[in-house]
C-alpha positions, 0 to 999 in steps of 0.5 A: 621091802615093800612087803615089810612096809605094808606089814608095818602099816597093817600091824599098826592099824590092826593093833590099833583096832585090837586096843580100841575095841577092847577099851571101848567095849570093856572086854566083852566075850565077843570083842575078845573073840574078834580081837583074837581073830585079828591077832591071829591074822597078824601072827600068820602074816608076821610068820610068813613075812619072817620066813620069806625074809630070812630065807637065803636069796642068792639070786635076788640081789637083795642086801643081807642087812635089809633081809635080817632087819625085816626078819627081826621086825617080823620076829618082834611082831610075832612076839608082840602078837603072842603077848597080846593073845595071852594078855587078852585072855589072862587079864580081867 
């Protein structure tokens, strides 16, 4: 669960960095590339977290509900990153 907590804080900070740089620099190409790289990093971490959380762990002693909730959070984070990546290059 500490990995999920770190992922939550990291996602808030990274999504904040994406939106602030995009708003301040009004969507210049270099900023869009930087934001894409930040979102790609979020995507990689979220996919890794989701796969780790949803993997069956019989011997670890974790509660299934916490694994499912952390996995669902990871899936929502993946969807949010995909949405932001598409909006980054579609919107003007």
